[in-house]
N, C-alpha and C positions, 0 to 999 in steps of 0.2 A: 452367487452372485450378488453383491451389494441391492440395496434397493435405496432411495431418496422419494422418498413424503412431503406431499409442498401443498401445506393449507392455508390458502389467502382467502382474508378476511376484509372485512372496510375496511379495516383501521391499520393491521398486523399482518404481514406473513410469517407463518411458521413454516419448520421442516425439521425432518430427524432423517437420518438415515441409517438404517437396520442393516444386519451381515446379509440377510437374505429376506424376500416379502416371504413369509412362512406365521404361519398362528402361531403365538407367544412370542415371536423374536421380541426382545429385548433394541430397543436404542443404540448405539456407540456413535453418536454425539447427535449435538441436536443444538436450536437457536432458534429465535424469530425477531423481527427488523420492521420500524412503521415501514407505512408504505412508502414515504419519501425518501427511507434510505435505502431499497432495493438495489441499484445501479454501483452500493457500496458490496456487494458477495463477494460478487468473484478475487474483491482483491482482499476480503477479508475474512470470517472462518468459513469460506470455500474453498480459502488459496489454501487452506491443509488440508486437506479431504485428498483423502483419491478415487477418481475419477470414478461415478458408481458404474454399474453395470444400467440400472434401470430406473424408468421415472415414471412418475405419476402423479398424477397433481388435481387438486378443487379450487376453482377460482372465481369469487363472485366480485370483482370489483374493478370487472371491465377485459377486454381483450386488449387494451392500452398496457396495460399492469402485466396482462399475459407474456407481451415479449417482449418485455425489457427485463420482466425474469428468464427467457428462451433466450434474450443477449446473453447475459450474464453465464447461464449456463454452454452455450457454444461460446460464448471467449474462454472459459477458463476452461471446459469436460470434451465438449464438442459430443455434448448426450444429447440426443431426441426426446423434447419434451412429448407427453402423452396424459391431456387432462379432461378432466371426468366428464361427460355427456349426458344425465339419467337418459334412462330408455323403458322398455316396454318393463321388465324385471331383468334383475342381475342379482345374485350372488344371497338367494333366498324371501328375495323384497318383491313383489309386485305392483309397479306404480299404476297407483288410482286416479294421477291427477288425468285432470279436464285432456290439458294438452302435453303426456307426459314431457318430453325436451324441456319444458319450459319451467318445471321443477327446478328451484336451487340445487345446483351441486353440491353443496356443504348438507345439504335437510337429508337426498339423497344417501350421501356415506357416511351419514351420523345412521341412517337407518339401520343401515345393513351392518357397520358399527356395532350397532346393537343388539341388533336381531342372533349375530355372531352370538355375543357374553348371553345372549338369552338361556340361546342354547343350549350350549355348554355349561349352564349351570344350572339345569332342570329341565324339567316337563315345558313342553311347549306353550310359552302364552300369550295373550297382546299387550301391547307395548304401549305406555306414552315415552315419548324423544323429544325432552325441550334443550334446545340450543339457548342462552342468554350471552349478547354480546350485544352488538350497538342495534342489532334489532333484534325481538326476541320473533323461536319460533317454539311453536307445538307439533305435534307429531302423533297419528292415532293408526296402527298397526295391528291389524286384527289376528287372530293366532294361525294362521295360518299363512302370514307371513305378508296380506297385501296391502299396502298402503290407503288407508281410510279418506285421511285426507286433513288439511293440519290448518293452527289459523299463525299469522305471522302481526306482531304488536309491536312498538317502537318499545326497544329499551330504557334507562332508566334515562342514558343523556339527551336520547330526540325529547324526555316526557319532560325533563327539566326546564331546556333550552326550547320549550315550545308555547313553555308557561311564560318566562321570562321574557322574550318579545311579545307576548301577546297580552301580557295582564302587567300595567304600572304597577311600582314601584314593589316586583319583584325579582329576586335574580337569583341564581344558581346555586345552594345549599349546600351545608356539610354536614347536615342535620344527621339524626339514629332515626332508627325503624323505632316507636315506641305505639303503645294498643291505643295512649290517650295522649296525641302529642302537644303540649300545651305552648307551644313556638311555632314560628314561620320554616323556617327550616328543619323540623322534624314533620312538621304536617307535609311538607314537602316528601321530603324523604318518601314515609312512610306511607302517605296515597299512592306512589308512585311507587313501592316493593307488591304491597293490599293489592293492586286493581292487576301486573303484572303473574303474584298468589292465584288471584279472583277468576284470569285465563284460564291459567293452567291449572284448577282443581277444578271447571267445565269439563275437562274435555277430559280428566282420568274418570265422571261422574258420566261422560258422554259414552267412555267406551265401558266399564262398565253395563251400563246399560241396553249398549249396542252388542255386546260381544255374551254378557254373560259371564264374568269373570272379571277379577282386578286384574288387572295389568301389572305388571312391569314396568319401574320409572326407571327414567334413568335422563342425568343432568348435567349437560356442560358445556365448556363457554366462557371467554377471562368475565364474566361478573356471575357464574355459577356460585359462584363460592357465598356471595351475598342475600343467593336469595332462601339457593337449602337449609337457613334456619329459618326462618320466616313460613314452610310447609308445614302444612296440616296434615298432607300427605309424606308417606316417606318415599322421599327419592336417590339411586343412587350415583354416588356425585363422580365423575367421572372427569379425566383431564386430557384423556388420547384418544377420545367419541372418533374419532374425525382418523385422527392415523387408523385407529384399529378396524375402522371402512374401510379404508386404501389401500391395508393390508390383506385385506379381506380380498376383495377384488382383487387388487394382481398374484392372488394364488390363484383367484378362480383362474382368471384368463388365461395366467401361464397354459396350467389344467386342461383348457379344455380345446 
């Protein structure tokens, strides 16, 4: 039974079709659309796909966007949409948020995907899981799979736009990251990059101290490639962490 995984962020919808919701499954098709183009999916890339057997999605863009996706699925396949809502515990992760259902679905799914990857690679370890996109999230998970808490901070674009709107004479730059910037564009780009890096590295320190062990560190998100070279801590850069988590959740739910 084919499985359709959908990840809707603040800017784009990403999708992947798998032959089954199974550990290690490789996508047989996939793509991405900016949110303003969601209404073209049924007549575009999805028009060439056979009806999926199941679907599970992760959405942080709001109910209106979810509904637009559901309309495309109903129009073309008549497949029911199922969306992740964080719970008290699922697939090896215990939710330590004060109000578990208020945790971002993407954060929840990424932690599940990361823990599954970590356990497949070796003995259990604490984790730091980072997503770098429109916003940056930095999650801490202990060795037993309990989500301890996490940071949320603005991504590169939001930081730069805030400076542009609040500071006369500054414009969004296309600068480089340098240790000692000597022009405004490089200074802005470097400042944003190292601000994000500092928050991530502080969380790694927190986890080391709290858990008494070196965490496994994972990074994902559309702008992860910008951050990874500038980290003083080694991170495994993963493109498909959300899809990995959706596969694990779908497989676990089917077996329940």
